[in-house]
mmCIF file as gemmi writes it, N, C-alpha and C atoms, coordinates in Angstrom:
data_model
loop_
_atom_site.group_PDB
_atom_site.id
_atom_site.type_symbol
_atom_site.label_atom_id
_atom_site.label_alt_id
_atom_site.label_comp_id
_atom_site.label_asym_id
_atom_site.label_entity_id
_atom_site.label_seq_id
_atom_site.pdbx_PDB_ins_code
_atom_site.Cartn_x
_atom_site.Cartn_y
_atom_site.Cartn_z
_atom_site.occupancy
_atom_site.B_iso_or_equiv
_atom_site.pdbx_formal_charge
_atom_site.auth_seq_id
_atom_site.auth_asym_id
_atom_site.pdbx_PDB_model_num
ATOM 1 N N . MET Axp A 1 ? -22.048 8.985 26.731 1 0 ? 1 A 1
ATOM 2 C CA . MET Axp A 1 ? -20.974 9.365 25.739 1 0 ? 1 A 1
ATOM 3 C C . MET Axp A 1 ? -20.173 8.296 25.215 1 0 ? 1 A 1
ATOM 4 N N . ARG Axp A 2 ? -19.679 7.34 26.048 1 0 ? 2 A 1
ATOM 5 C CA . ARG Axp A 2 ? -19.054 6.163 25.465 1 0 ? 2 A 1
ATOM 6 C C . ARG Axp A 2 ? -19.86 5.768 24.311 1 0 ? 2 A 1
ATOM 7 N N . PHE Axp A 3 ? -20.793 5.713 23.792 1 0 ? 3 A 1
ATOM 8 C CA . PHE Axp A 3 ? -21.652 5.17 22.395 1 0 ? 3 A 1
ATOM 9 C C . PHE Axp A 3 ? -20.921 6.235 21.586 1 0 ? 3 A 1
ATOM 10 N N . LEU Axp A 4 ? -20.979 7.381 21.544 1 0 ? 4 A 1
ATOM 11 C CA . LEU Axp A 4 ? -20.305 8.618 20.76 1 0 ? 4 A 1
ATOM 12 C C . LEU Axp A 4 ? -19.003 8.209 20.245 1 0 ? 4 A 1
ATOM 13 N N . LEU Axp A 5 ? -18.308 8.279 21.217 1 0 ? 5 A 1
ATOM 14 C CA . LEU Axp A 5 ? -16.318 7.871 21.43 1 0 ? 5 A 1
ATOM 15 C C . LEU Axp A 5 ? -16.614 6.433 20.226 1 0 ? 5 A 1
ATOM 16 N N . THR Axp A 6 ? -17.048 5.43 20.746 1 0 ? 6 A 1
ATOM 17 C CA . THR Axp A 6 ? -16.878 4.24 20.335 1 0 ? 6 A 1
ATOM 18 C C . THR Axp A 6 ? -17.837 4.55 18.833 1 0 ? 6 A 1
ATOM 19 N N . LEU Axp A 7 ? -18.973 5.232 18.24 1 0 ? 7 A 1
ATOM 20 C CA . LEU Axp A 7 ? -18.988 5.265 17.128 1 0 ? 7 A 1
ATOM 21 C C . LEU Axp A 7 ? -18.364 6.252 16.179 1 0 ? 7 A 1
ATOM 22 N N . ALA Axp A 8 ? -17.86 7.328 17.283 1 0 ? 8 A 1
ATOM 23 C CA . ALA Axp A 8 ? -16.498 7.76 15.813 1 0 ? 8 A 1
ATOM 24 C C . ALA Axp A 8 ? -15.42 7.396 15.934 1 0 ? 8 A 1
ATOM 25 N N . VAL Axp A 9 ? -15.382 6.418 16.491 1 0 ? 9 A 1
ATOM 26 C CA . VAL Axp A 9 ? -13.77 5.299 16.428 1 0 ? 9 A 1
ATOM 27 C C . VAL Axp A 9 ? -14.264 4.544 15.372 1 0 ? 9 A 1
ATOM 28 N N . ILE Axp A 10 ? -15.334 3.899 15.339 1 0 ? 10 A 1
ATOM 29 C CA . ILE Axp A 10 ? -15.708 2.537 14.16 1 0 ? 10 A 1
ATOM 30 C C . ILE Axp A 10 ? -15.976 3.453 12.809 1 0 ? 10 A 1
ATOM 31 N N . ALA Axp A 11 ? -16.522 5.017 12.86 1 0 ? 11 A 1
ATOM 32 C CA . ALA Axp A 11 ? -16.355 5.486 12.185 1 0 ? 11 A 1
ATOM 33 C C . ALA Axp A 11 ? -15.151 5.723 11.047 1 0 ? 11 A 1
ATOM 34 N N . ASN Axp A 12 ? -14.219 6.255 11.717 1 0 ? 12 A 1
ATOM 35 C CA . ASN Axp A 12 ? -12.61 6.488 11.255 1 0 ? 12 A 1
ATOM 36 C C . ASN Axp A 12 ? -12.052 5.732 10.853 1 0 ? 12 A 1
ATOM 37 N N . LEU Axp A 13 ? -12.336 4.486 11.55 1 0 ? 13 A 1
ATOM 38 C CA . LEU Axp A 13 ? -11.949 3.003 11.063 1 0 ? 13 A 1
ATOM 39 C C . LEU Axp A 13 ? -12.244 2.507 9.688 1 0 ? 13 A 1
ATOM 40 N N . ALA Axp A 14 ? -13.688 2.783 9.823 1 0 ? 14 A 1
ATOM 41 C CA . ALA Axp A 14 ? -14.148 2.565 8.416 1 0 ? 14 A 1
ATOM 42 C C . ALA Axp A 14 ? -13.823 3.094 7.225 1 0 ? 14 A 1
ATOM 43 N N . LEU Axp A 15 ? -13.537 4.496 7.726 1 0 ? 15 A 1
ATOM 44 C CA . LEU Axp A 15 ? -13.049 5.572 5.859 1 0 ? 15 A 1
ATOM 45 C C . LEU Axp A 15 ? -11.769 5.167 6.242 1 0 ? 15 A 1
ATOM 46 N N . LEU Axp A 16 ? -11.205 4.76 7.264 1 0 ? 16 A 1
ATOM 47 C CA . LEU Axp A 16 ? -9.333 4.415 6.57 1 0 ? 16 A 1
ATOM 48 C C . LEU Axp A 16 ? -9.601 3.122 5.75 1 0 ? 16 A 1
ATOM 49 N N . ALA Axp A 17 ? -10.302 2.379 5.989 1 0 ? 17 A 1
ATOM 50 C CA . ALA Axp A 17 ? -10.313 1.061 5.492 1 0 ? 17 A 1
ATOM 51 C C . ALA Axp A 17 ? -10.963 1.426 4.001 1 0 ? 17 A 1
ATOM 52 N N . TYR Axp A 18 ? -11.807 2 4.05 1 0 ? 18 A 1
ATOM 53 C CA . TYR Axp A 18 ? -12.643 2.836 2.431 1 0 ? 18 A 1
ATOM 54 C C . TYR Axp A 18 ? -10.986 3.408 1.718 1 0 ? 18 A 1
ATOM 55 N N . GLY Axp A 19 ? -10.368 4.198 2.706 1 0 ? 19 A 1
ATOM 56 C CA . GLY Axp A 19 ? -9.467 5.149 1.755 1 0 ? 19 A 1
ATOM 57 C C . GLY Axp A 19 ? -8.167 4.457 0.993 1 0 ? 19 A 1
ATOM 58 N N . GLN Axp A 20 ? -8.23 2.906 1.964 1 0 ? 20 A 1
ATOM 59 C CA . GLN Axp A 20 ? -6.699 2.328 2.068 1 0 ? 20 A 1
ATOM 60 C C . GLN Axp A 20 ? -7.131 0.72 0.503 1 0 ? 20 A 1
ATOM 61 N N . GLY Axp A 21 ? -8.203 1.112 0.658 1 0 ? 21 A 1
ATOM 62 C CA . GLY Axp A 21 ? -8.662 0.216 -0.588 1 0 ? 21 A 1
ATOM 63 C C . GLY Axp A 21 ? -9.065 -1.421 0.312 1 0 ? 21 A 1
ATOM 64 N N . PHE Axp A 22 ? -9.22 -1.403 0.926 1 0 ? 22 A 1
ATOM 65 C CA . PHE Axp A 22 ? -9.895 -2.341 1.62 1 0 ? 22 A 1
ATOM 66 C C . PHE Axp A 22 ? -11.105 -3.18 1.263 1 0 ? 22 A 1
ATOM 67 N N . PHE Axp A 23 ? -12.015 -2.007 0.443 1 0 ? 23 A 1
ATOM 68 C CA . PHE Axp A 23 ? -13.159 -2.377 -0.109 1 0 ? 23 A 1
ATOM 69 C C . PHE Axp A 23 ? -13.277 -2.418 -1.606 1 0 ? 23 A 1
ATOM 70 N N . GLY Axp A 24 ? -12.181 -2.772 -2.029 1 0 ? 24 A 1
ATOM 71 C CA . GLY Axp A 24 ? -11.956 -2.503 -3.045 1 0 ? 24 A 1
ATOM 72 C C . GLY Axp A 24 ? -10.917 -1.773 -3.578 1 0 ? 24 A 1
ATOM 73 N N . PRO Axp A 25 ? -11.047 -1.143 -5.012 1 0 ? 25 A 1
ATOM 74 C CA . PRO Axp A 25 ? -9.997 0.123 -5.206 1 0 ? 25 A 1
ATOM 75 C C . PRO Axp A 25 ? -9.926 1.783 -4.336 1 0 ? 25 A 1
ATOM 76 N N . PRO Axp A 26 ? -8.906 1.726 -4.446 1 0 ? 26 A 1
ATOM 77 C CA . PRO Axp A 26 ? -8.98 3.144 -3.417 1 0 ? 26 A 1
ATOM 78 C C . PRO Axp A 26 ? -9.873 4.637 -4.394 1 0 ? 26 A 1
ATOM 79 N N . PRO Axp A 27 ? -10.33 5.231 -3.371 1 0 ? 27 A 1
ATOM 80 C CA . PRO Axp A 27 ? -10.773 6.279 -4.367 1 0 ? 27 A 1
ATOM 81 C C . PRO Axp A 27 ? -9.745 7.151 -5.245 1 0 ? 27 A 1
ATOM 82 N N . ALA Axp A 28 ? -8.615 7.042 -4.974 1 0 ? 28 A 1
ATOM 83 C CA . ALA Axp A 28 ? -7.605 7.782 -5.472 1 0 ? 28 A 1
ATOM 84 C C . ALA Axp A 28 ? -7.554 7.084 -6.62 1 0 ? 28 A 1
ATOM 85 N N . GLU Axp A 29 ? -7.19 5.326 -6.617 1 0 ? 29 A 1
ATOM 86 C CA . GLU Axp A 29 ? -7.27 4.848 -7.878 1 0 ? 29 A 1
ATOM 87 C C . GLU Axp A 29 ? -8.266 5.355 -9.191 1 0 ? 29 A 1
ATOM 88 N N . ALA Axp A 30 ? -8.975 5.955 -8.765 1 0 ? 30 A 1
ATOM 89 C CA . ALA Axp A 30 ? -10.159 6.224 -9.754 1 0 ? 30 A 1
ATOM 90 C C . ALA Axp A 30 ? -9.944 6.69 -11.375 1 0 ? 30 A 1
ATOM 91 N N . GLY Axp A 31 ? -10.275 5.613 -12.159 1 0 ? 31 A 1
ATOM 92 C CA . GLY Axp A 31 ? -9.812 6.218 -13.647 1 0 ? 31 A 1
ATOM 93 C C . GLY Axp A 31 ? -8.491 5.675 -14.252 1 0 ? 31 A 1
ATOM 94 N N . ARG Axp A 32 ? -7.527 5.142 -13.612 1 0 ? 32 A 1
ATOM 95 C CA . ARG Axp A 32 ? -6.245 4.816 -13.365 1 0 ? 32 A 1
ATOM 96 C C . ARG Axp A 32 ? -6.26 3.205 -14.227 1 0 ? 32 A 1
ATOM 97 N N . THR Axp A 33 ? -5.04 2.838 -14.907 1 0 ? 33 A 1
ATOM 98 C CA . THR Axp A 33 ? -5.038 1.682 -14.935 1 0 ? 33 A 1
ATOM 99 C C . THR Axp A 33 ? -4.325 1.084 -13.669 1 0 ? 33 A 1
ATOM 100 N N . PRO Axp A 34 ? -5.022 -0.268 -13.685 1 0 ? 34 A 1
ATOM 101 C CA . PRO Axp A 34 ? -4.252 -1.033 -12.963 1 0 ? 34 A 1
ATOM 102 C C . PRO Axp A 34 ? -2.698 -1.421 -12.711 1 0 ? 34 A 1
ATOM 103 N N . ARG Axp A 35 ? -2.003 -1.265 -11.636 1 0 ? 35 A 1
ATOM 104 C CA . ARG Axp A 35 ? -0.785 -1.562 -11.587 1 0 ? 35 A 1
ATOM 105 C C . ARG Axp A 35 ? -0.156 -2.609 -12.605 1 0 ? 35 A 1
ATOM 106 N N . PRO Axp A 36 ? 0.163 -3.4 -13.433 1 0 ? 36 A 1
ATOM 107 C CA . PRO Axp A 36 ? 0.748 -4.533 -13.772 1 0 ? 36 A 1
ATOM 108 C C . PRO Axp A 36 ? 1.588 -5.523 -12.499 1 0 ? 36 A 1
ATOM 109 N N . LEU Axp A 37 ? 1.09 -7.161 -12.73 1 0 ? 37 A 1
ATOM 110 C CA . LEU Axp A 37 ? 1.712 -7.717 -11.691 1 0 ? 37 A 1
ATOM 111 C C . LEU Axp A 37 ? 2.733 -8.347 -11.89 1 0 ? 37 A 1
ATOM 112 N N . SER Axp A 38 ? 3.242 -8.479 -13.077 1 0 ? 38 A 1
ATOM 113 C CA . SER Axp A 38 ? 4.875 -8.97 -12.91 1 0 ? 38 A 1
ATOM 114 C C . SER Axp A 38 ? 5.7 -7.695 -13.924 1 0 ? 38 A 1
ATOM 115 N N . GLN Axp A 39 ? 6.931 -7.772 -13.925 1 0 ? 39 A 1
ATOM 116 C CA . GLN Axp A 39 ? 8.162 -6.33 -14.289 1 0 ? 39 A 1
ATOM 117 C C . GLN Axp A 39 ? 7.697 -7.084 -16.026 1 0 ? 39 A 1
ATOM 118 N N . HIS Axp A 40 ? 7.656 -6.147 -17.066 1 0 ? 40 A 1
ATOM 119 C CA . HIS Axp A 40 ? 7.877 -6.475 -18.069 1 0 ? 40 A 1
ATOM 120 C C . HIS Axp A 40 ? 9.552 -6.749 -18.619 1 0 ? 40 A 1
ATOM 121 N N . ASN Axp A 41 ? 9.472 -7.662 -19.644 1 0 ? 41 A 1
ATOM 122 C CA . ASN Axp A 41 ? 10.847 -8.017 -20.274 1 0 ? 41 A 1
ATOM 123 C C . ASN Axp A 41 ? 11.819 -8.603 -18.807 1 0 ? 41 A 1
ATOM 124 N N . GLN Axp A 42 ? 11.027 -9.353 -18.416 1 0 ? 42 A 1
ATOM 125 C CA . GLN Axp A 42 ? 11.605 -10.105 -17.343 1 0 ? 42 A 1
ATOM 126 C C . GLN Axp A 42 ? 13.645 -10.367 -17.593 1 0 ? 42 A 1
ATOM 127 N N . GLN Axp A 43 ? 13.542 -11.14 -18.32 1 0 ? 43 A 1
ATOM 128 C CA . GLN Axp A 43 ? 14.686 -11.899 -19 1 0 ? 43 A 1
ATOM 129 C C . GLN Axp A 43 ? 15.695 -11.085 -18.988 1 0 ? 43 A 1
ATOM 130 N N . THR Axp A 44 ? 15.182 -9.532 -19.448 1 0 ? 44 A 1
ATOM 131 C CA . THR Axp A 44 ? 16.404 -8.637 -19.419 1 0 ? 44 A 1
ATOM 132 C C . THR Axp A 44 ? 16.99 -8.11 -18.114 1 0 ? 44 A 1
ATOM 133 N N . LEU Axp A 45 ? 16.458 -8.475 -17.273 1 0 ? 45 A 1
ATOM 134 C CA . LEU Axp A 45 ? 16.506 -8.165 -15.533 1 0 ? 45 A 1
ATOM 135 C C . LEU Axp A 45 ? 17.579 -8.502 -14.96 1 0 ? 45 A 1
ATOM 136 N N . SER Axp A 46 ? 18.69 -8.322 -14.258 1 0 ? 46 A 1
ATOM 137 C CA . SER Axp A 46 ? 19.671 -9.385 -13.774 1 0 ? 46 A 1
ATOM 138 C C . SER Axp A 46 ? 20.359 -8.64 -12.862 1 0 ? 46 A 1
ATOM 139 N N . LEU Axp A 47 ? 20.086 -9.459 -11.926 1 0 ? 47 A 1
ATOM 140 C CA . LEU Axp A 47 ? 20.439 -9.251 -10.439 1 0 ? 47 A 1
ATOM 141 C C . LEU Axp A 47 ? 22.243 -9.479 -10.331 1 0 ? 47 A 1
ATOM 142 N N . GLY Axp A 48 ? 22.752 -8.832 -9.028 1 0 ? 48 A 1
ATOM 143 C CA . GLY Axp A 48 ? 24.222 -8.823 -8.972 1 0 ? 48 A 1
ATOM 144 C C . GLY Axp A 48 ? 24.553 -8.913 -7.778 1 0 ? 48 A 1
ATOM 145 N N . ALA Axp A 49 ? 25.685 -9.009 -7.228 1 0 ? 49 A 1
ATOM 146 C CA . ALA Axp A 49 ? 26.004 -9.822 -5.939 1 0 ? 49 A 1
ATOM 147 C C . ALA Axp A 49 ? 25.424 -8.555 -5.252 1 0 ? 49 A 1
ATOM 148 N N . PRO Axp A 50 ? 24.974 -8.71 -3.652 1 0 ? 50 A 1
ATOM 149 C CA . PRO Axp A 50 ? 24.82 -7.489 -2.941 1 0 ? 50 A 1
ATOM 150 C C . PRO Axp A 50 ? 25.981 -6.411 -2.349 1 0 ? 50 A 1
ATOM 151 N N . ILE Axp A 51 ? 25.746 -6.106 -2.05 1 0 ? 51 A 1
ATOM 152 C CA . ILE Axp A 51 ? 26.838 -4.52 -1.786 1 0 ? 51 A 1
ATOM 153 C C . ILE Axp A 51 ? 26.833 -4.552 -0.169 1 0 ? 51 A 1
ATOM 154 N N . PRO Axp A 52 ? 28.094 -4.665 0.293 1 0 ? 52 A 1
ATOM 155 C CA . PRO Axp A 52 ? 28.248 -5.136 1.817 1 0 ? 52 A 1
ATOM 156 C C . PRO Axp A 52 ? 28.48 -4.142 2.131 1 0 ? 52 A 1
ATOM 157 N N . PRO Axp A 53 ? 27.748 -3.785 3.805 1 0 ? 53 A 1
ATOM 158 C CA . PRO Axp A 53 ? 27.822 -2.901 4.957 1 0 ? 53 A 1
ATOM 159 C C . PRO Axp A 53 ? 29.114 -1.935 5.02 1 0 ? 53 A 1
ATOM 160 N N . VAL Axp A 54 ? 28.931 -0.856 4.677 1 0 ? 54 A 1
ATOM 161 C CA . VAL Axp A 54 ? 30.503 -0.014 5.254 1 0 ? 54 A 1
ATOM 162 C C . VAL Axp A 54 ? 30.206 -0.228 6.635 1 0 ? 54 A 1
ATOM 163 N N . VAL Axp A 55 ? 31.273 -0.333 7.066 1 0 ? 55 A 1
ATOM 164 C CA . VAL Axp A 55 ? 31.884 -0.259 8.528 1 0 ? 55 A 1
ATOM 165 C C . VAL Axp A 55 ? 32.424 0.56 8.948 1 0 ? 55 A 1
ATOM 166 N N . THR Axp A 56 ? 32.284 1.806 9.948 1 0 ? 56 A 1
ATOM 167 C CA . THR Axp A 56 ? 32.482 3.004 10.244 1 0 ? 56 A 1
ATOM 168 C C . THR Axp A 56 ? 32.441 2.729 11.534 1 0 ? 56 A 1
ATOM 169 N N . PRO Axp A 57 ? 34.348 3.26 12.044 1 0 ? 57 A 1
ATOM 170 C CA . PRO Axp A 57 ? 34.945 2.739 13.314 1 0 ? 57 A 1
ATOM 171 C C . PRO Axp A 57 ? 34.216 4.234 13.894 1 0 ? 57 A 1
């Protein structure tokens, strides 16, 4: 009985890893173009000062 439980857990972990893309692109990404690795037009991106947190009494 322990063997069946262990086998079920291993099968579930393998399917989770496959679905998340640990063995390559996930099945949900089939046919899509890959995500760009960098931001387009990086020179136009500007960062401002961080917004201070709001403290409520």
